[in-house]
N, C-alpha and C positions, 0 to 999 in steps of 0.2 A: 504494500500500500504506500509506503514511504517513497519508493522509486516512482510509482505512478504519479504522485503529487509533484515530484521533481522534474517531470518531463517538460521539454521546451514547448513553447507555443507553436502549433503546426497548422498547416492548411487543413481545414476540416475535410475537404474532398480527398486529399491524400491519405488522411487517417482512415477514412471510410474504406478507400480502396485497399489499403494495407490490412485492415481488419478482416475484410472479406477474404483476402488471400490467405491470411493466417487461419481463419476458420476452416477454409477448404483443406489446408494442409493437415490440420488436426483431425478433421473428419475422415480423411483418407487413411491416416495412421490408425484411428480407432477401428475402421472397417476392415483393414487389412489383417490384423492379428490381435487377438485378445491378450497376447503375451506382452505386447508393446506397452510400456508405461505411458500414462497420460502426462503431457507436458505440464510442468509446474507454472504457476502464475509468473514467476520471475523469468523463466525461459521464454514464455509466450510474449511477454512485454519486450524482452531483448530482441526477439525475432521481429516483432512488430516495428520497433524503432529502427532496425536495420533496413527493413523494407521501405519505411518512410524516407530514410536518408537516401536510399537508392532512387526512389521516385522523385524526390526533390532535386537531386543532381540531374536526373534526366529532364525534369521540367525546366531547370535553369538553362540547360543546353539548348532546349527547344526555344525558350524565350529569347536567348541571345541570338540564335540563328534567325528567328523571326524579326528581331530588332534590326539586325544587319541587313536582312532582305528588304525591310521597309525603307531603310536609309538609302540603299542602292536604287530601289524603285523610285524614291523621291528625287534623287539626283538625276536619274535618267529622264525624268519629266521636266527638269529645269535646265537652264543653260548657265554655265559659269565661264567667264572669260576675264581677261585683264592684260596688263603690260606694266613694265618698269621702264622709266626714262631718267636719264642723267645727262648733264651737259657741261661744257666749258665755253665761256664767252670772253672774247677779247675785243675791245673797242679800239680800232685803229685811229680814230679821231681823239687823241689824248686830251685835247684842249677843252672838250665839251663832255659833260656827263651824259649817260644814257637816259636822257630826259624822256619821260613818258613811256619808256620801255619797261613796263611793269614786271614782266617775267624774265628780263635780261639783266643779270648782275655782272658788272664789268670785272674782268680778270678774276673770275671765281669759278670753281667747280660747284655745280648745283645738283642736289638730289631732288629732281623735279617732282616726280610722283610715282607712287605705286597705285595703279588703278585696278579696282576689282568690280565686276558686274555680276549680279545674280538676277536672273529674270525667267519668267515664264509668260511670254507675250501672248496676248489674245489677238486672233485674226478676225478681220471683218467677215461676217457671214450673214446671208439673207435668211437663213433657215433656223438658227438656234442661238440662244443666249450663251455667252461664254465670258470668262473673266481671266485676267492675268495681272502681272505686276512687273516692276523693274526697280532695282536698287543699285546705285552707283556710289562707291566710296573712293575717295582720293586721300592718300597719305603722302605727305612730302611738303617741300617748300612752296609749291604752287598753291597749296590748299588755302592759305590765308589770303591769297589774292582774288579768289573767286567766291569766297564765302558770302552768303546772304545775311543781311542784317536780321537779327533775332534768332539765329540758330544756335550760336554759342558752342561750337564743337572744339574750340581750341585752335592754336596757330597752325598745327601741322596735320589736321584731319578735317575733311569736309564731306558732308553728305550731298554730293553733287546732284543726284536725282533720287527721288523716292515717290513713286506713284502707282496707283492701281488703275486697271483698265477694265471696262465693261463693254462688251459688244451687244448692241441692241439690234435685233433682227428687223430693221426697217430698210426698205429698198435693198441696196447692195450690202448693208451692214454699217451701222453708225458706231464708231468707236468713241467712248467717253473716257478721258484720262482725268484723274483727280490726284493732285499732289504737286510735287516740285519737279520741274522739267527745265532742260536747257532751252535757250532762246531759239526762235524760228529764223532769226536774221543771220545773214553773212555767209561768205565763202568759208572762212576759217572757223574752227571750233576749239574747244578747250583741250581736246586730245591731240597734242602736237604731232604724233607719228602719222596721222592721216591728213595733215595739212600740206599744202604745196611747199611751204617753207617751215623750218623748225620755229623760228621767231615769228610771232603773230604781228600783223601790221597795225597801223594806227586806226583803221576802221574797226577792227575787232576790239581794240583796246579803248577807243574813245567814243565811238558812235553807236555802240550796241550794249544791250544788257547781256549778262552771262546766263542768268536763270530767272524763272518766275514761278510763283506758287499760286495755284488756283485750279481751274477746270478748263479742259480743252475738248472741243467737239471736232472730230476728224471724219471726212467722208470722201471716198473715191468715186467720183461721178462717172468717169469712163477710164479706160486704160491710159488715157493721156492727161486727164484733168483731175486734180485733187484740191481740197480746201481744208484749212484748219482755222478755228476760231477760239480765242482764249479770253477768259476773264480772270484777272489775277490781282495780287496785292501790290504790284508795282515792280520796278526794276530792282532785282536782287534783294527783295524783301520777303522773308518768310512771314514776318509780322508786319502788317501795313504800318507805314509811318504817318498816315493821315486817315481821314474817314471816308475817302473816296477810292473806288476801285479803278484799275487800269485795264486797257483792252488791246488786243493784238490779233491780227488776222493774216493769213497767208493764202495765196492762190498759186498753184504750181501747174505748169503745162509742159508736156513732153512732145516736141515736134517730131522727133525720130530718135533712134537709139544713140545718136551722136550729138543731139542738141536739146537743151531744155532751159526753161526760165522760171523764176519764182519772184513774186512781188509781195512784200510784207508792208502792212500799215499798222501804226500803233498810236495810242493816245491815252492820256490820263494824267492827273496831278502826281508829281513824283517827289516834291519837296516836303520835308517833315513839317507837319502841322498846317500845311497849306492845301486846302481842298479846291481851290479855284484856278491856280496857275497851271495850265495844262502843258505837257510836253507831248508833241505829236510829230510824226514824220513818216517817211517812206524809205524802204530798202529794196533794191532791185538786184537780183543775182542771176547771171547767165553762165551757161557752160556749153562749150563747143569743142568736140573732139575733132581736130583738124586731120590727123592721121592716126593710125593705131598706136603710135608712140608719142605724138605731139598733141598736148591738150591745152585748153585755154579757159580762163574764167574772167568774168568782169563783175564789178560791184559798184553801185551808185547809192549814195546816202544823202538824204536831205532831212534836216531836223529843225524844229522851232520850239521855243519855250516862252510862255507868257512872262511878262515882267514880274519879278518878285524880289524880296529882300536879299536873297542869297546870291543873286547874279553880281558879277564884279562891277558892272556898269548899269546905269539906269536904262530902262526900256527893255523890250523883248530881245531875245537872243536867237541867232540862226547859225547853222553850220551846214557845210557841204563837204562831200568827200567822194572820190572816185578811185578805183583800183583795178589793175590788170595783172593777171598771173599767167605765166607760160611754164609748162612743165614738159620735160622730155624723158622718156623711159629708155635708158640704155639696155637694161635687163628688167626682169620682174622684181629685182631687189635694189637696183641703182637708178636714181632719178636726179635730174638737174632741174632746179626751179629758179625763175626770175620773177620778181614782184616790183611793180611800180605803183606807188600810192600818192595821191594828192589830196590834201584836206585844207579847208579854210573856214574861218568864222568871222563875222563882222564885229564880234566883241571879244575875240580871243578866248573863247570859252567852249568847253566840250562837256557834255553831261557826265561822262565817265570820270573825268578828272575831278570834278567836284564830288561826285557820288562816292568815290573811293578815297576821298580826303588826301589826294596827292597834292604836292606843293604847286598850286596853280601859278603863283608868281614866278617860280622857276621855269615853268613851261612858257609863260608869256614872254619872259626875257629871252629865252632860248630862241623864240620865233621872231623876235624883233631884229 
């Protein structure tokens, strides 16, 4: 009796299974020969505990196998990707700093980023509902340069994107994204390995937002025409800095496999605590593949912001920019790129410079 009270807590189902097996063994012994002695209580309990231990070990193995199988199955249904980038920059114009070159640190080795992507994208479908998601994490020196206000992830880590997607079976399928996403504007993107050049140009740095947080509706009208519409908290703001939302829309058209164009329009108050001073503009991007190895891109930007207290001079602000890129693929791994960018503003002000708190006076003097 003392030993029975001292038994460890067991799974009731395992105990019941072991008890049935023990009873079957005892019954077989009793029926086989009257000369066999009946097992004592202590022997029966010992046999029962041994059988329970064996069943528990078998159950643990099965549970572990099932857990591993579920993990492998989950990974097979999701996509994991990423890259690592590092660089060294030298400015041959020693007399001037690398003004406005946010990602370029002169005469320094940089650990730019470790980029990881986990996603299970939803596809547009006219027949059924579906859902997906995407999460992008950046670790490295570039993280602090693209962080959105209100996120607070620290200097060397950024949650670049995090959004869920729902496909609504309307027409060809309406995709609705909710969360944080990269901008719809520009030739260049945050991921420098897929850009024409390693260093991003002034249009990427000065005339565009990096990310926006809100909701996006995406619809593919034909195999050539697609549209996206966003309502968001503003330029690089996870938490809105005023009480008014911002808006962005894109129309894309594919003329043929070698030529396409996209037009983006945007508008909304972007300054902290100001709900009436709108920033609005247009961004046009085109791509033409001249030959299988020679590719070209163009980009034009126009922007305007209503007069407000944070502008360096009284009155409204305007800015223009144009860029051309040419790339030549010597092999599938070696490419040469050339970029020409022109930008101007009537008040020597760009939204990115103010928004990222870069030394605006240094930029103005460098342009004089």
